[in-house]
C-alpha positions as CSV (number, residue, x, y, z in Angstrom):
1,M,0.0,0.0,0.0
2,S,1.3,3.4,-0.9
3,E,2.1,5.6,2.0
4,P,4.1,8.8,2.9
5,R,7.1,7.0,4.4
6,H,7.8,5.2,1.0
7,L,7.5,8.5,-0.9
8,N,9.8,10.2,1.7
9,H,12.3,7.4,1.4
10,A,12.3,7.6,-2.4
11,A,12.6,11.4,-2.3
12,A,15.6,11.2,0.1
13,A,17.3,8.6,-2.2
14,L,16.6,10.8,-5.2
15,T,17.9,14.0,-3.6
16,G,21.0,12.2,-2.4
17,I,21.8,11.2,-6.0
18,V,21.1,14.6,-7.4
19,E,23.4,16.3,-4.9
20,S,26.3,14.1,-6.1
21,I,25.8,14.9,-9.8
22,E,28.7,16.8,-11.3
23,P,28.2,19.5,-14.0
24,G,30.2,17.4,-16.5
25,Q,27.7,14.6,-16.1
26,L,24.6,16.6,-17.3
27,T,25.0,15.4,-20.9
28,A,25.5,11.7,-19.9
29,P,22.9,9.2,-21.2
30,T,20.5,7.6,-18.8
31,P,18.5,4.3,-18.9
32,C,15.4,6.4,-19.5
33,A,15.2,6.2,-23.3
34,D,16.3,9.4,-25.1
35,H,16.9,11.3,-21.8
36,S,20.2,12.7,-20.7
37,V,20.9,13.5,-17.0
38,R,19.9,17.1,-17.8
39,D,16.6,16.0,-19.4
40,L,15.7,13.9,-16.3
41,L,16.5,16.8,-14.0
42,N,14.4,19.1,-16.2
43,H,11.6,16.5,-16.1
44,L,11.6,16.6,-12.3
45,L,11.5,20.4,-12.3
46,F,8.8,20.5,-14.9
47,W,6.3,18.2,-13.2
48,G,7.3,19.0,-9.6
49,P,4.8,21.8,-9.0
50,S,1.9,19.8,-10.4
51,L,2.8,16.8,-8.2
52,E,3.1,19.1,-5.2
53,G,-0.2,20.7,-5.9
54,G,-1.9,17.3,-6.1
55,A,-1.2,16.8,-2.4
56,R,-3.3,19.9,-1.7
57,K,-6.0,18.8,-4.2
58,E,-5.1,21.7,-6.5
59,V,-4.8,21.7,-10.3
60,V,-1.3,23.2,-10.9
61,P,-0.5,23.1,-14.7
62,P,3.2,22.6,-15.6
63,P,5.1,25.8,-15.5
64,A,6.3,25.8,-19.1
65,A,5.1,24.8,-22.5
66,S,7.3,21.7,-22.6
67,E,9.9,20.0,-20.4
68,S,12.7,21.4,-22.6
69,D,11.5,24.9,-21.8
70,A,12.1,24.1,-18.1
71,D,15.8,23.9,-18.7
72,L,18.3,24.1,-15.8
73,T,19.0,27.8,-16.1
74,S,19.8,28.5,-12.4
75,G,23.4,28.6,-11.2
76,D,22.1,26.4,-8.4
77,W,20.4,23.7,-10.5
78,K,21.1,21.0,-7.9
79,G,19.5,23.1,-5.2
80,D,16.5,23.8,-7.5
81,V,15.8,20.1,-8.1
82,V,16.5,19.1,-4.5
83,R,14.2,21.8,-3.2
84,Q,11.4,20.9,-5.6
85,V,11.6,17.2,-4.7
86,E,11.6,18.1,-1.0
87,R,8.6,20.4,-1.4
88,T,6.7,17.6,-3.2
89,S,7.7,15.1,-0.5
90,H,6.7,17.4,2.3
91,A,3.3,18.2,0.7
92,W,2.6,14.4,0.5
93,S,3.7,13.8,4.1
94,T,0.3,14.7,5.5
95,P,-2.3,11.9,5.7
96,S,-5.0,14.0,4.1
97,A,-2.9,14.2,0.9
98,W,-3.5,10.5,0.4
99,E,-7.2,10.7,0.9
100,G,-10.0,11.2,-1.7
101,M,-9.4,12.3,-5.2
102,T,-6.9,14.8,-6.6
103,H,-5.1,15.9,-9.8
104,M,-1.8,15.5,-11.5
105,G,-1.5,18.7,-13.4
106,S,-4.8,18.4,-15.3
107,P,-8.5,18.7,-14.4
108,R,-8.8,14.9,-14.6
109,Q,-9.2,13.4,-11.1
110,M,-7.6,10.2,-9.8
111,P,-7.5,8.6,-6.4
112,A,-5.0,10.5,-4.3
113,E,-3.4,7.2,-3.0
114,L,-2.7,6.2,-6.6
115,I,-1.1,9.5,-7.5
116,G,1.0,9.4,-4.3
117,G,2.1,5.9,-5.3
118,M,2.9,7.0,-8.8
119,I,5.1,9.8,-7.4
120,T,6.9,7.2,-5.1
121,M,7.5,5.0,-8.1
122,E,8.7,8.0,-10.2
123,F,11.1,9.1,-7.6
124,A,12.5,5.6,-7.1
125,V,12.9,4.8,-10.7
126,H,14.4,8.1,-11.7
127,A,16.8,7.9,-8.7
128,W,18.0,4.6,-10.2
129,D,18.2,6.2,-13.7
130,L,20.4,9.0,-12.4
131,A,22.4,6.8,-10.1
132,R,23.2,4.4,-13.0
133,A,24.0,7.3,-15.4
134,T,26.4,8.9,-12.9
135,D,28.0,5.8,-11.5
136,Q,26.4,6.1,-8.0
137,D,25.0,3.5,-5.6
138,L,21.3,3.5,-4.7
139,D,19.7,1.9,-1.7
140,L,16.0,1.4,-1.8
141,D,14.2,-0.8,0.8
142,D,12.1,-3.8,-0.3
143,D,8.9,-2.3,1.1
144,L,9.3,0.8,-1.1
145,I,10.0,-1.4,-4.2
146,A,7.0,-3.6,-3.5
147,D,4.9,-0.5,-3.2
148,A,6.2,0.8,-6.5
149,R,5.6,-2.5,-8.2
150,D,2.0,-2.5,-7.0
151,V,1.6,0.9,-8.7
152,I,3.1,-0.5,-12.0
153,A,0.7,-3.5,-11.7
154,K,-2.2,-1.0,-11.7
155,T,-0.9,1.5,-14.2
156,G,1.7,-0.2,-16.4
157,D,-0.5,-1.2,-19.3
158,Q,-1.9,2.4,-19.6
159,G,1.6,3.8,-19.1
160,R,3.0,1.7,-21.9
161,A,0.1,2.7,-24.2
162,M,0.8,6.4,-23.5
163,G,4.6,5.9,-24.0
164,V,5.4,6.6,-20.4
165,F,6.9,3.2,-20.0
166,G,8.7,1.1,-22.6
167,A,7.9,-2.5,-23.3
168,E,8.4,-4.7,-20.3
169,V,12.0,-6.1,-20.1
170,P,12.0,-9.7,-18.9
171,V,14.2,-10.4,-15.9
172,P,15.0,-13.8,-14.2
173,D,12.6,-14.9,-11.4
174,T,15.7,-14.9,-9.1
175,A,16.6,-11.3,-9.8
176,P,16.4,-8.8,-6.9
177,P,13.1,-6.9,-6.5
178,L,14.5,-3.7,-7.9
179,H,15.4,-5.4,-11.1
180,H,11.8,-6.6,-11.5
181,L,10.5,-3.0,-10.9
182,L,12.9,-1.7,-13.5
183,G,11.9,-4.4,-16.0
184,E,8.3,-3.6,-15.5
185,T,9.0,0.1,-16.4
186,G,10.7,-0.9,-19.6
187,R,14.3,-0.6,-18.2
188,N,17.1,-3.1,-18.6
189,P,18.5,-3.5,-15.1
190,Q,21.9,-4.4,-16.7
191,W,22.0,-1.0,-18.5
192,R,25.4,0.8,-18.5
193,P,26.3,4.1,-20.1
């Protein structure tokens, strides 16, 4: 079941990875198809206010016309990304954020618990993307991974149809839980830059 502690753990893991990214790594490829490190950081900045608003049951449209328009322009790009992830995590830390229906940047309503779980999964998977791209270690607990896999089980087919996830990558039954999560999101757990 999705819950604030999983989202907070995923956010902390993600911000730890972001804080260790060096400027020279921004152009590095990531396991997230066609996205560089810079692109993924822009993605987090672009969607962050909408995800944060969802915790307050507010429709907050993305701040720019496209993700590429949300480019890392600040001299403190690490701080900008970390602060946005932390604001989102903080907003979803209250039990009321997980209750009822809410939005994810559009007027369409969805169960708040599902959106909170989607954010948890997003933070966890993008933490892995960025860690792998920048040669960092990532530690996610099995409960968080199980939570994220539950979200993929509910949303994976729709996400693949929308192009959010790639085709599922098969992994051996004996693979660690994280590898199963990655495969379910269309990532190859063995990916290397």
